[in-house]
NUKE-715485 format. One record per atom (N, C-alpha, C): residue number from 1; chain; atom name; x, y, z negated. Coordinates in steps of 0.001 Angstrom, whole numbers. Layout:
<atom NUM,"A","CA",<X,Y,Z>>
...
//
This chain:
<atom 1,"A","N",<127290,55282,-120060>>
<atom 1,"A","CA",<127829,54001,-120254>>
<atom 1,"A","C",<128815,53983,-121484>>
<atom 2,"A","N",<129428,55151,-121655>>
<atom 2,"A","CA",<130373,55164,-122816>>
<atom 2,"A","C",<129643,54976,-124166>>
<atom 3,"A","N",<128358,55377,-124201>>
<atom 3,"A","CA",<127507,55209,-125384>>
<atom 3,"A","C",<127265,53677,-125569>>
<atom 4,"A","N",<127004,52841,-124639>>
<atom 4,"A","CA",<126866,51508,-124716>>
<atom 4,"A","C",<128125,50839,-125216>>
<atom 5,"A","N",<129261,51251,-124793>>
<atom 5,"A","CA",<130528,50669,-125265>>
<atom 5,"A","C",<130707,51009,-126753>>
<atom 6,"A","N",<130412,52222,-127094>>
<atom 6,"A","CA",<130562,52686,-128495>>
<atom 6,"A","C",<129582,51934,-129434>>
<atom 7,"A","N",<128364,51825,-128979>>
<atom 7,"A","CA",<127376,51162,-129766>>
<atom 7,"A","C",<127720,49682,-130049>>
<atom 8,"A","N",<128116,49012,-128959>>
<atom 8,"A","CA",<128597,47537,-129140>>
<atom 8,"A","C",<129809,47479,-130127>>
<atom 9,"A","N",<130810,48382,-129910>>
<atom 9,"A","CA",<131975,48340,-130806>>
<atom 9,"A","C",<131386,48594,-132289>>
<atom 10,"A","N",<130550,49564,-132426>>
<atom 10,"A","CA",<130008,49836,-133897>>
<atom 10,"A","C",<129337,48669,-134457>>
<atom 11,"A","N",<128454,48020,-133683>>
<atom 11,"A","CA",<127699,46836,-134128>>
<atom 11,"A","C",<128702,45763,-134520>>
<atom 12,"A","N",<129672,45485,-133520>>
<atom 12,"A","CA",<130475,44254,-133821>>
<atom 12,"A","C",<131573,44599,-134980>>
<atom 13,"A","N",<132183,45718,-134949>>
<atom 13,"A","CA",<133251,45978,-135765>>
<atom 13,"A","C",<132950,46669,-137109>>
<atom 14,"A","N",<131937,47449,-137086>>
<atom 14,"A","CA",<131523,48222,-138304>>
<atom 14,"A","C",<130527,47490,-139173>>
<atom 15,"A","N",<129549,46978,-138441>>
<atom 15,"A","CA",<128437,46303,-139090>>
<atom 15,"A","C",<128517,44766,-139080>>
<atom 16,"A","N",<129398,44233,-138211>>
<atom 16,"A","CA",<129587,42692,-138260>>
<atom 16,"A","C",<128441,42086,-137577>>
<atom 17,"A","N",<127797,42724,-136630>>
<atom 17,"A","CA",<126581,42129,-135987>>
<atom 17,"A","C",<127020,42025,-134490>>
<atom 18,"A","N",<126558,40855,-133977>>
<atom 18,"A","CA",<126725,40530,-132512>>
<atom 18,"A","C",<125327,40396,-132024>>
<atom 19,"A","N",<125020,41375,-131064>>
<atom 19,"A","CA",<123633,41395,-130527>>
<atom 19,"A","C",<123181,40176,-129811>>
<atom 20,"A","N",<124051,39642,-128992>>
<atom 20,"A","CA",<123956,38350,-128270>>
<atom 20,"A","C",<122957,38374,-127078>>
<atom 21,"A","N",<122489,39610,-126742>>
<atom 21,"A","CA",<121562,39700,-125623>>
<atom 21,"A","C",<121650,41078,-124936>>
<atom 22,"A","N",<122889,41554,-124789>>
<atom 22,"A","CA",<123073,42850,-124140>>
<atom 22,"A","C",<122687,42646,-122712>>
<atom 23,"A","N",<121720,43504,-122189>>
<atom 23,"A","CA",<121210,43393,-120882>>
<atom 23,"A","C",<120462,44639,-120612>>
<atom 24,"A","N",<120320,45026,-119321>>
<atom 24,"A","CA",<119604,46269,-119029>>
<atom 24,"A","C",<118116,46164,-119544>>
<atom 25,"A","N",<117583,45101,-119687>>
<atom 25,"A","CA",<116096,44959,-120176>>
<atom 25,"A","C",<115990,45244,-121578>>
<atom 26,"A","N",<117164,45317,-122305>>
<atom 26,"A","CA",<117217,45626,-123726>>
<atom 26,"A","C",<117751,47005,-124023>>
<atom 27,"A","N",<117846,47907,-122990>>
<atom 27,"A","CA",<118388,49209,-123210>>
<atom 27,"A","C",<117223,50187,-122790>>
<atom 28,"A","N",<117115,51234,-123471>>
<atom 28,"A","CA",<116329,52371,-123213>>
<atom 28,"A","C",<117098,53600,-123203>>
<atom 29,"A","N",<116840,54518,-122328>>
<atom 29,"A","CA",<117465,55867,-122340>>
<atom 29,"A","C",<116461,56967,-122611>>
<atom 30,"A","N",<116690,57709,-123739>>
<atom 30,"A","CA",<115882,58872,-123919>>
<atom 30,"A","C",<115886,59881,-122877>>
<atom 31,"A","N",<114895,60179,-122012>>
<atom 31,"A","CA",<115056,61012,-120976>>
<atom 31,"A","C",<115383,62564,-121369>>
<atom 32,"A","N",<115070,62871,-122591>>
<atom 32,"A","CA",<115292,64286,-122988>>
<atom 32,"A","C",<116825,64461,-123480>>
<atom 33,"A","N",<117369,63361,-124135>>
<atom 33,"A","CA",<118718,63524,-124737>>
<atom 33,"A","C",<119732,62675,-123974>>
<atom 34,"A","N",<119311,61865,-123095>>
<atom 34,"A","CA",<120189,60907,-122439>>
<atom 34,"A","C",<120838,59875,-123400>>
<atom 35,"A","N",<120367,59793,-124644>>
<atom 35,"A","CA",<120914,58829,-125578>>
<atom 35,"A","C",<120395,57474,-125254>>
<atom 36,"A","N",<121282,56472,-125428>>
<atom 36,"A","CA",<120857,55093,-125104>>
<atom 36,"A","C",<120475,54401,-126482>>
<atom 37,"A","N",<119472,53613,-126278>>
<atom 37,"A","CA",<118907,52851,-127484>>
<atom 37,"A","C",<118961,51325,-127110>>
<atom 38,"A","N",<119523,50657,-128000>>
<atom 38,"A","CA",<119540,49185,-127756>>
<atom 38,"A","C",<118545,48532,-128667>>
<atom 39,"A","N",<117729,47601,-128234>>
<atom 39,"A","CA",<116752,46973,-129071>>
<atom 39,"A","C",<116736,45456,-128779>>
<atom 40,"A","N",<115713,44846,-129316>>
<atom 40,"A","CA",<115573,43359,-129208>>
<atom 40,"A","C",<116706,42631,-129858>>
<atom 41,"A","N",<116752,42665,-131176>>
<atom 41,"A","CA",<117796,42051,-131969>>
<atom 41,"A","C",<117359,40639,-132346>>
<atom 42,"A","N",<116413,40005,-131649>>
<atom 42,"A","CA",<116011,38671,-132141>>
<atom 42,"A","C",<117013,37630,-132049>>
<atom 43,"A","N",<118065,37771,-131228>>
<atom 43,"A","CA",<119141,36850,-131192>>
<atom 43,"A","C",<120371,37178,-131870>>
<atom 44,"A","N",<120346,38374,-132574>>
<atom 44,"A","CA",<121522,38989,-133179>>
<atom 44,"A","C",<121934,38002,-134382>>
<atom 45,"A","N",<123187,38030,-134582>>
<atom 45,"A","CA",<123788,37174,-135649>>
<atom 45,"A","C",<124998,37989,-136298>>
<atom 46,"A","N",<125254,37543,-137484>>
<atom 46,"A","CA",<126559,38134,-138153>>
<atom 46,"A","C",<127735,37429,-137639>>
<atom 47,"A","N",<128800,38283,-137444>>
<atom 47,"A","CA",<130157,37684,-137048>>
<atom 47,"A","C",<130514,36520,-137926>>
<atom 48,"A","N",<130972,35503,-137272>>
<atom 48,"A","CA",<131454,34378,-138064>>
<atom 48,"A","C",<130416,33313,-138473>>
<atom 49,"A","N",<129152,33650,-138291>>
<atom 49,"A","CA",<128126,32738,-138717>>
<atom 49,"A","C",<127886,31706,-137585>>
<atom 50,"A","N",<127259,30553,-137947>>
<atom 50,"A","CA",<127046,29467,-136957>>
<atom 50,"A","C",<126168,30019,-135855>>
<atom 51,"A","N",<125251,30920,-136107>>
<atom 51,"A","CA",<124361,31400,-135148>>
<atom 51,"A","C",<124996,32408,-134181>>
<atom 52,"A","N",<126196,32756,-134442>>
<atom 52,"A","CA",<127080,33650,-133473>>
<atom 52,"A","C",<127608,32746,-132478>>
<atom 53,"A","N",<127053,32759,-131321>>
<atom 53,"A","CA",<127445,31848,-130253>>
<atom 53,"A","C",<128446,32371,-129330>>
<atom 54,"A","N",<129635,31785,-129048>>
<atom 54,"A","CA",<130675,32329,-128192>>
<atom 54,"A","C",<130155,32683,-126813>>
<atom 55,"A","N",<129259,31767,-126263>>
<atom 55,"A","CA",<128797,32074,-124852>>
<atom 55,"A","C",<127806,33249,-124806>>
<atom 56,"A","N",<127410,33866,-125933>>
<atom 56,"A","CA",<126591,34986,-125887>>
<atom 56,"A","C",<127218,36217,-126435>>
<atom 57,"A","N",<128600,36278,-126347>>
<atom 57,"A","CA",<129312,37402,-126924>>
<atom 57,"A","C",<128953,38698,-126177>>
<atom 58,"A","N",<129069,39802,-126964>>
<atom 58,"A","CA",<128602,41059,-126452>>
<atom 58,"A","C",<129546,41615,-125308>>
<atom 59,"A","N",<130746,41286,-125270>>
<atom 59,"A","CA",<131759,41706,-124228>>
<atom 59,"A","C",<131139,41186,-122873>>
<atom 60,"A","N",<130896,39951,-122804>>
<atom 60,"A","CA",<130298,39443,-121599>>
<atom 60,"A","C",<129017,40073,-121225>>
<atom 61,"A","N",<128195,40226,-122187>>
<atom 61,"A","CA",<126916,40954,-121964>>
<atom 61,"A","C",<127131,42401,-121296>>
<atom 62,"A","N",<128073,43027,-121945>>
<atom 62,"A","CA",<128334,44423,-121413>>
<atom 62,"A","C",<128828,44275,-119980>>
<atom 63,"A","N",<129752,43372,-119631>>
<atom 63,"A","CA",<130276,43321,-118218>>
<atom 63,"A","C",<129132,43064,-117291>>
<atom 64,"A","N",<128267,42115,-117579>>
<atom 64,"A","CA",<127227,41791,-116597>>
<atom 64,"A","C",<126154,43057,-116631>>
<atom 65,"A","N",<125974,43757,-117619>>
<atom 65,"A","CA",<125022,44807,-117760>>
<atom 65,"A","C",<125607,46004,-116884>>
<atom 66,"A","N",<126855,46263,-117040>>
<atom 66,"A","CA",<127499,47277,-116121>>
<atom 66,"A","C",<127198,46923,-114692>>
<atom 67,"A","N",<127534,45662,-114346>>
<atom 67,"A","CA",<127407,45308,-112921>>
<atom 67,"A","C",<125974,45403,-112466>>
<atom 68,"A","N",<125049,44943,-113362>>
<atom 68,"A","CA",<123636,44966,-112889>>
<atom 68,"A","C",<123040,46405,-112779>>
<atom 69,"A","N",<123479,47337,-113671>>
<atom 69,"A","CA",<123102,48722,-113472>>
<atom 69,"A","C",<123656,49380,-112181>>
<atom 70,"A","N",<124838,49033,-111939>>
<atom 70,"A","CA",<125483,49634,-110697>>
<atom 70,"A","C",<124909,48945,-109475>>
<atom 71,"A","N",<124753,47749,-109425>>
<atom 71,"A","CA",<124483,46990,-108194>>
<atom 71,"A","C",<122959,46643,-107950>>
<atom 72,"A","N",<122263,46668,-109136>>
<atom 72,"A","CA",<120819,46091,-109162>>
<atom 72,"A","C",<120774,44662,-108891>>
<atom 73,"A","N",<121824,43944,-109073>>
<atom 73,"A","CA",<121917,42568,-108760>>
<atom 73,"A","C",<122175,41714,-110079>>
<atom 74,"A","N",<121238,40945,-110412>>
<atom 74,"A","CA",<121261,40138,-111637>>
<atom 74,"A","C",<121462,38708,-111412>>
<atom 75,"A","N",<121938,38296,-110255>>
<atom 75,"A","CA",<122032,36845,-109889>>
<atom 75,"A","C",<123144,36152,-110671>>
<atom 76,"A","N",<124112,36822,-111232>>
<atom 76,"A","CA",<125098,36232,-112026>>
<atom 76,"A","C",<124591,35767,-113349>>
<atom 77,"A","N",<123428,36303,-113863>>
<atom 77,"A","CA",<122822,35865,-115116>>
<atom 77,"A","C",<121744,34794,-114911>>
<atom 78,"A","N",<121512,34352,-113745>>
<atom 78,"A","CA",<120405,33448,-113537>>
<atom 78,"A","C",<120917,31965,-113778>>
<atom 79,"A","N",<121944,31886,-114580>>
<atom 79,"A","CA",<122403,30524,-115009>>
<atom 79,"A","C",<122478,30472,-116553>>
<atom 80,"A","N",<122645,29347,-117084>>
<atom 80,"A","CA",<122729,29269,-118538>>
<atom 80,"A","C",<123925,30203,-119040>>
<atom 81,"A","N",<123725,30577,-120308>>
<atom 81,"A","CA",<124839,31499,-120835>>
<atom 81,"A","C",<126152,30677,-120841>>
<atom 82,"A","N",<126103,29427,-121126>>
<atom 82,"A","CA",<127496,28686,-121158>>
<atom 82,"A","C",<128075,28674,-119741>>
<atom 83,"A","N",<127432,28892,-118721>>
<atom 83,"A","CA",<127954,28812,-117348>>
<atom 83,"A","C",<128198,30232,-116814>>
<atom 84,"A","N",<127898,31279,-117515>>
<atom 84,"A","CA",<128131,32605,-117033>>
<atom 84,"A","C",<129590,32937,-117140>>
<atom 85,"A","N",<130202,33393,-116096>>
<atom 85,"A","CA",<131645,33702,-116080>>
<atom 85,"A","C",<131823,35193,-115748>>
<atom 86,"A","N",<132234,35980,-116836>>
<atom 86,"A","CA",<132443,37385,-116581>>
<atom 86,"A","C",<133525,37745,-115468>>
<atom 87,"A","N",<134543,36777,-115277>>
<atom 87,"A","CA",<135458,37036,-114330>>
<atom 87,"A","C",<134907,36973,-112828>>
<atom 88,"A","N",<133665,36275,-112700>>
<atom 88,"A","CA",<133061,36381,-111384>>
<atom 88,"A","C",<132662,37803,-111046>>
<atom 89,"A","N",<132285,38560,-111989>>
<atom 89,"A","CA",<131943,39940,-111720>>
<atom 89,"A","C",<133173,40762,-111747>>
<atom 90,"A","N",<134066,40629,-112612>>
<atom 90,"A","CA",<135270,41446,-112657>>
<atom 90,"A","C",<136153,41334,-111521>>
<atom 91,"A","N",<136069,40079,-110821>>
<atom 91,"A","CA",<137032,39931,-109691>>
<atom 91,"A","C",<136458,40430,-108422>>
<atom 92,"A","N",<135177,41067,-108279>>
<atom 92,"A","CA",<134699,41576,-107206>>
<atom 92,"A","C",<135387,43012,-106995>>
<atom 93,"A","N",<136033,43087,-105817>>
<atom 93,"A","CA",<136780,44342,-105612>>
<atom 93,"A","C",<135828,45612,-105548>>
<atom 94,"A","N",<134821,45555,-104710>>
<atom 94,"A","CA",<133954,46680,-104497>>
<atom 94,"A","C",<132553,46389,-104958>>
<atom 95,"A","N",<132108,46921,-106020>>
<atom 95,"A","CA",<130755,46711,-106521>>
<atom 95,"A","C",<129811,47508,-105600>>
<atom 96,"A","N",<128730,46917,-105101>>
<atom 96,"A","CA",<127817,47708,-104247>>
<atom 96,"A","C",<126952,48701,-105177>>
<atom 97,"A","N",<127081,50007,-104979>>
<atom 97,"A","CA",<126303,51002,-105736>>
<atom 97,"A","C",<124955,51091,-105215>>
<atom 98,"A","N",<123979,50597,-105950>>
<atom 98,"A","CA",<122567,50742,-105528>>
<atom 98,"A","C",<121680,51484,-106447>>
<atom 99,"A","N",<122262,51738,-107682>>
<atom 99,"A","CA",<121584,52477,-108633>>
<atom 99,"A","C",<121954,53915,-108533>>
<atom 100,"A","N",<121302,54785,-109224>>
<atom 100,"A","CA",<121627,56203,-109292>>
<atom 100,"A","C",<122740,56363,-110422>>
<atom 101,"A","N",<123881,56748,-110022>>
<atom 101,"A","CA",<124987,56911,-110954>>
<atom 101,"A","C",<125438,58375,-111166>>
<atom 102,"A","N",<126046,58658,-112290>>
<atom 102,"A","CA",<126473,60164,-112487>>
<atom 102,"A","C",<127911,60238,-112129>>
<atom 103,"A","N",<128608,59131,-111697>>
<atom 103,"A","CA",<130022,59259,-111287>>
<atom 103,"A","C",<130199,58070,-110355>>
<atom 104,"A","N",<131420,58059,-109693>>
<atom 104,"A","CA",<131587,56970,-108733>>
<atom 104,"A","C",<131875,55603,-109341>>
<atom 105,"A","N",<131641,54610,-108656>>
<atom 105,"A","CA",<131745,53287,-109136>>
<atom 105,"A","C",<133111,52917,-109677>>
<atom 106,"A","N",<134158,53451,-109036>>
<atom 106,"A","CA",<135514,53235,-109519>>
<atom 106,"A","C",<135706,53790,-111004>>
<atom 107,"A","N",<135058,54911,-111280>>
<atom 107,"A","CA",<135254,55303,-112731>>
<atom 107,"A","C",<134550,54391,-113669>>
<atom 108,"A","N",<133417,53848,-113254>>
<atom 108,"A","CA",<132690,52926,-114201>>
<atom 108,"A","C",<133633,51688,-114292>>
<atom 109,"A","N",<134163,51301,-113266>>
<atom 109,"A","CA",<135112,50034,-113308>>
<atom 109,"A","C",<136228,50229,-114173>>
<atom 110,"A","N",<136932,51387,-114022>>
<atom 110,"A","CA",<138076,51707,-114950>>
<atom 110,"A","C",<137665,51750,-116310>>
<atom 111,"A","N",<136561,52342,-116630>>
<atom 111,"A","CA",<136190,52517,-118031>>
<atom 111,"A","C",<135913,51096,-118496>>
<atom 112,"A","N",<135228,50269,-117843>>
<atom 112,"A","CA",<134898,48958,-118275>>
<atom 112,"A","C",<136131,48087,-118391>>
<atom 113,"A","N",<137073,48148,-117448>>
<atom 113,"A","CA",<138174,47310,-117525>>
<atom 113,"A","C",<139138,47754,-118715>>
<atom 114,"A","N",<139260,48980,-119005>>
<atom 114,"A","CA",<140056,49464,-120091>>
<atom 114,"A","C",<139436,48977,-121405>>
<atom 115,"A","N",<138024,49097,-121519>>
<atom 115,"A","CA",<137414,48690,-122724>>
<atom 115,"A","C",<137447,47155,-122893>>
<atom 116,"A","N",<137432,46370,-121805>>
<atom 116,"A","CA",<137491,44875,-121923>>
<atom 116,"A","C",<138815,44561,-122450>>
<atom 117,"A","N",<139944,45201,-121931>>
<atom 117,"A","CA",<141261,44911,-122351>>
<atom 117,"A","C",<141470,45349,-123836>>
<atom 118,"A","N",<140980,46458,-124237>>
<atom 118,"A","CA",<141026,46919,-125684>>
<atom 118,"A","C",<140348,45920,-126595>>
<atom 119,"A","N",<139259,45413,-126187>>
<atom 119,"A","CA",<138500,44377,-126869>>
<atom 119,"A","C",<139257,43149,-126919>>
<atom 120,"A","N",<139817,42660,-125899>>
<atom 120,"A","CA",<140673,41511,-125977>>
<atom 120,"A","C",<141711,41603,-127004>>
<atom 121,"A","N",<142449,42796,-126850>>
<atom 121,"A","CA",<143597,43105,-127878>>
<atom 121,"A","C",<143117,43126,-129344>>
<atom 122,"A","N",<141945,43800,-129552>>
<atom 122,"A","CA",<141454,43923,-130899>>
<atom 122,"A","C",<140874,42603,-131369>>
<atom 123,"A","N",<140185,41870,-130524>>
<atom 123,"A","CA",<139691,40610,-131047>>
<atom 123,"A","C",<140707,39619,-131421>>
<atom 124,"A","N",<141843,39501,-130614>>
<atom 124,"A","CA",<143030,38645,-130929>>
<atom 124,"A","C",<143623,39056,-132272>>
<atom 125,"A","N",<143728,40455,-132558>>
<atom 125,"A","CA",<144337,40900,-133659>>
<atom 125,"A","C",<143577,40714,-134893>>
<atom 126,"A","N",<142177,40736,-134722>>
<atom 126,"A","CA",<141431,40524,-135953>>
<atom 126,"A","C",<140816,39190,-136081>>
<atom 127,"A","N",<141249,38289,-135289>>
<atom 127,"A","CA",<140578,36974,-135295>>
<atom 127,"A","C",<140697,36218,-136586>>
<atom 128,"A","N",<141776,36312,-137319>>
<atom 128,"A","CA",<141927,35565,-138610>>
<atom 128,"A","C",<141589,36525,-139805>>
<atom 129,"A","N",<141115,37751,-139660>>
<atom 129,"A","CA",<140909,38553,-140764>>
<atom 129,"A","C",<139515,38192,-141265>>
<atom 130,"A","N",<139284,38185,-142630>>
<atom 130,"A","CA",<137997,37866,-143114>>
<atom 130,"A","C",<137161,39135,-142934>>
<atom 131,"A","N",<135904,38966,-142588>>
<atom 131,"A","CA",<135060,40122,-142396>>
<atom 131,"A","C",<133710,39868,-143202>>
<atom 132,"A","N",<133399,40743,-144126>>
<atom 132,"A","CA",<132110,40636,-144758>>
<atom 132,"A","C",<131423,41979,-144705>>
<atom 133,"A","N",<130401,42067,-143884>>
<atom 133,"A","CA",<129725,43337,-143702>>
<atom 133,"A","C",<128924,43595,-144951>>
<atom 134,"A","N",<128753,44861,-145408>>
<atom 134,"A","CA",<127832,45059,-146490>>
<atom 134,"A","C",<126424,45382,-145889>>
<atom 135,"A","N",<125665,44457,-145895>>
<atom 135,"A","CA",<124269,44578,-145488>>
<atom 135,"A","C",<123296,44678,-146712>>
<atom 136,"A","N",<122528,45665,-146684>>
<atom 136,"A","CA",<121599,45957,-147738>>
<atom 136,"A","C",<120545,44788,-147765>>
<atom 137,"A","N",<120034,44435,-149014>>
<atom 137,"A","CA",<118940,43575,-149052>>
<atom 137,"A","C",<117756,44015,-148323>>
<atom 138,"A","N",<116953,43148,-147798>>
<atom 138,"A","CA",<115689,43533,-147048>>
<atom 138,"A","C",<114705,43829,-148088>>
<atom 139,"A","N",<114097,44973,-147999>>
<atom 139,"A","CA",<113097,45394,-148946>>
<atom 139,"A","C",<111855,44434,-148894>>
<atom 140,"A","N",<111147,44308,-150014>>
<atom 140,"A","CA",<109900,43532,-149889>>
<atom 140,"A","C",<108914,43994,-148923>>
<atom 141,"A","N",<108159,43066,-148336>>
<atom 141,"A","CA",<107206,43500,-147358>>
<atom 141,"A","C",<106008,44263,-148011>>
<atom 142,"A","N",<105608,45337,-147244>>
<atom 142,"A","CA",<104397,45996,-147830>>
<atom 142,"A","C",<103088,45149,-147639>>
<atom 143,"A","N",<102380,45229,-148661>>
<atom 143,"A","CA",<101065,44401,-148481>>
<atom 143,"A","C",<100169,44940,-147351>>
<atom 144,"A","N",<99542,43986,-146726>>
<atom 144,"A","CA",<98631,44399,-145507>>
<atom 144,"A","C",<97256,43779,-145775>>
<atom 145,"A","N",<96276,44268,-145105>>
<atom 145,"A","CA",<94864,43756,-145182>>
<atom 145,"A","C",<94961,42468,-144302>>
<atom 146,"A","N",<94687,41395,-144904>>
<atom 146,"A","CA",<94630,40064,-144125>>
<atom 146,"A","C",<93196,39771,-143587>>
<atom 147,"A","N",<92227,40410,-144205>>
<atom 147,"A","CA",<90910,40202,-143807>>
<atom 147,"A","C",<89979,40780,-144792>>
<atom 148,"A","N",<88671,40311,-144796>>
<atom 148,"A","CA",<87752,40946,-145652>>
<atom 148,"A","C",<86974,39722,-146303>>
<atom 149,"A","N",<86662,39887,-147640>>
<atom 149,"A","CA",<85934,38878,-148251>>
<atom 149,"A","C",<84399,39033,-147966>>
<atom 150,"A","N",<83536,38239,-148593>>
<atom 150,"A","CA",<82108,38117,-148264>>
<atom 150,"A","C",<81406,39462,-148574>>
<atom 151,"A","N",<81933,40244,-149445>>
<atom 151,"A","CA",<81413,41535,-149830>>
<atom 151,"A","C",<81932,42651,-148929>>
<atom 152,"A","N",<82846,42383,-148081>>
<atom 152,"A","CA",<83400,43412,-147292>>
<atom 152,"A","C",<84652,44101,-147770>>
<atom 153,"A","N",<84981,43650,-149014>>
<atom 153,"A","CA",<86262,44192,-149580>>
<atom 153,"A","C",<87464,43684,-148930>>
<atom 154,"A","N",<88556,44473,-148853>>
<atom 154,"A","CA",<89753,43958,-148187>>
<atom 154,"A","C",<90435,42960,-149090>>
<atom 155,"A","N",<91001,41936,-148231>>
<atom 155,"A","CA",<91856,40876,-148986>>
<atom 155,"A","C",<93282,41212,-148537>>
<atom 156,"A","N",<94085,41488,-149552>>
<atom 156,"A","CA",<95438,41847,-149307>>
<atom 156,"A","C",<96366,40682,-149290>>
<atom 157,"A","N",<97424,40731,-148487>>
<atom 157,"A","CA",<98409,39664,-148516>>
<atom 157,"A","C",<99731,40344,-148114>>
<atom 158,"A","N",<100739,39434,-148083>>
<atom 158,"A","CA",<102120,39865,-147712>>
<atom 158,"A","C",<102225,40089,-146233>>
<atom 159,"A","N",<102972,41076,-145803>>
<atom 159,"A","CA",<103112,41369,-144337>>
<atom 159,"A","C",<104180,40461,-143711>>
<atom 160,"A","N",<103963,39198,-143653>>
<atom 160,"A","CA",<104856,38282,-143097>>
<atom 160,"A","C",<104676,38353,-141566>>
<atom 161,"A","N",<105876,38238,-140871>>
<atom 161,"A","CA",<105808,38136,-139485>>
<atom 161,"A","C",<105347,36945,-138865>>
<atom 162,"A","N",<104623,36921,-137810>>
<atom 162,"A","CA",<104147,35819,-137156>>
<atom 162,"A","C",<104044,36003,-135668>>
<atom 163,"A","N",<103881,35021,-134961>>
<atom 163,"A","CA",<103838,35163,-133423>>
<atom 163,"A","C",<102499,35804,-133137>>
<atom 164,"A","N",<102401,36630,-132073>>
<atom 164,"A","CA",<101320,37335,-131668>>
<atom 164,"A","C",<100009,36460,-131443>>
<atom 165,"A","N",<100199,35337,-130810>>
<atom 165,"A","CA",<99205,34450,-130534>>
<atom 165,"A","C",<98365,34096,-131806>>
<atom 166,"A","N",<99178,33708,-132852>>
<atom 166,"A","CA",<98401,33432,-134110>>
<atom 166,"A","C",<97755,34558,-134814>>
<atom 167,"A","N",<98494,35798,-134686>>
<atom 167,"A","CA",<97890,36947,-135326>>
<atom 167,"A","C",<96522,37351,-134671>>
<atom 168,"A","N",<96461,37279,-133319>>
<atom 168,"A","CA",<95245,37542,-132661>>
<atom 168,"A","C",<94173,36520,-132941>>
<atom 169,"A","N",<94600,35279,-133007>>
<atom 169,"A","CA",<93640,34293,-133325>>
<atom 169,"A","C",<92909,34506,-134636>>
<atom 170,"A","N",<93657,35101,-135575>>
<atom 170,"A","CA",<93116,35378,-136965>>
<atom 170,"A","C",<92566,36808,-137064>>
<atom 171,"A","N",<92501,37498,-135913>>
<atom 171,"A","CA",<91951,38836,-135786>>
<atom 171,"A","C",<92750,39824,-136614>>
<atom 172,"A","N",<94094,39639,-136704>>
<atom 172,"A","CA",<94892,40546,-137455>>
<atom 172,"A","C",<95479,41669,-136464>>
<atom 173,"A","N",<95926,42750,-137060>>
<atom 173,"A","CA",<96427,43790,-136256>>
<atom 173,"A","C",<97671,43404,-135528>>
<atom 174,"A","N",<97771,43772,-134205>>
<atom 174,"A","CA",<98838,43404,-133372>>
<atom 174,"A","C",<99254,44565,-132543>>
<atom 175,"A","N",<100378,44869,-132410>>
<atom 175,"A","CA",<100886,45921,-131451>>
<atom 175,"A","C",<101362,45250,-130220>>
<atom 176,"A","N",<100665,45707,-129120>>
<atom 176,"A","CA",<100982,45047,-127836>>
<atom 176,"A","C",<101722,46102,-127014>>
<atom 177,"A","N",<102917,45751,-126643>>
<atom 177,"A","CA",<103750,46768,-125850>>
<atom 177,"A","C",<104245,46015,-124635>>
<atom 178,"A","N",<103961,46562,-123494>>
<atom 178,"A","CA",<104542,46114,-122187>>
<atom 178,"A","C",<105713,46929,-121890>>
<atom 179,"A","N",<106799,46189,-121475>>
<atom 179,"A","CA",<107935,46701,-121064>>
<atom 179,"A","C",<107761,47496,-119763>>
<atom 180,"A","N",<108482,48724,-119587>>
<atom 180,"A","CA",<108333,49373,-118326>>
<atom 180,"A","C",<108915,48507,-117191>>
<atom 181,"A","N",<108498,48689,-115936>>
<atom 181,"A","CA",<109040,47894,-114887>>
<atom 181,"A","C",<110603,48061,-114814>>
<atom 182,"A","N",<111257,46911,-114361>>
<atom 182,"A","CA",<112605,46880,-114163>>
<atom 182,"A","C",<113115,47748,-113054>>
<atom 183,"A","N",<112381,47901,-112048>>
<atom 183,"A","CA",<112708,48608,-110874>>
<atom 183,"A","C",<112883,50153,-111235>>
<atom 184,"A","N",<113957,50724,-110729>>
<atom 184,"A","CA",<114197,52124,-110898>>
<atom 184,"A","C",<113242,52931,-109997>>
<atom 185,"A","N",<112925,54126,-110523>>
<atom 185,"A","CA",<112061,55044,-109755>>
<atom 185,"A","C",<112864,55433,-108481>>
<atom 186,"A","N",<112091,55608,-107382>>
<atom 186,"A","CA",<112812,56034,-106068>>
<atom 186,"A","C",<113483,57257,-106288>>
<atom 187,"A","N",<114682,57465,-105620>>
<atom 187,"A","CA",<115419,58664,-105621>>
<atom 187,"A","C",<114670,59750,-104858>>
<atom 188,"A","N",<114444,60868,-105378>>
<atom 188,"A","CA",<113752,61907,-104671>>
<atom 188,"A","C",<114842,62867,-104074>>
//
């Protein structure tokens, strides 16, 4: 879990990116290294931009994620983001431990509470500081085969992103990836 806190701090403070969808469904753990990978940046925004929504802040996402991993209970997130209250989770004295943990719940809580307090202190201290992350330009898209002409020769085009439904409709290459089940494997 320390890795998640470090990654979120790095994204927010070093890169100026707010993920805005921190949740167990967007985390993968490499089984060989135990490294955590965060993905699904479709809601990500730069700090200070209009698309950076206060109700989707990463601190709240981390709080709910910790609780969901420990308790296997996601009911606090089944409401709109604007109605989610991290204090409803933080105020629970004893989190029910239903997931497989590598330390006791109290240690997770202490780690989380200390991080939340550090983030509050740092967020207040840096609130009025201008922040301009240095983000490199996006390289041009590689050309892709969009189809074939009457003679069977490839027709090249730009590799623009589109939704899967349209890509399959035009018989374009599509990667289909199913997420693994959310349920943890049974403890042996």
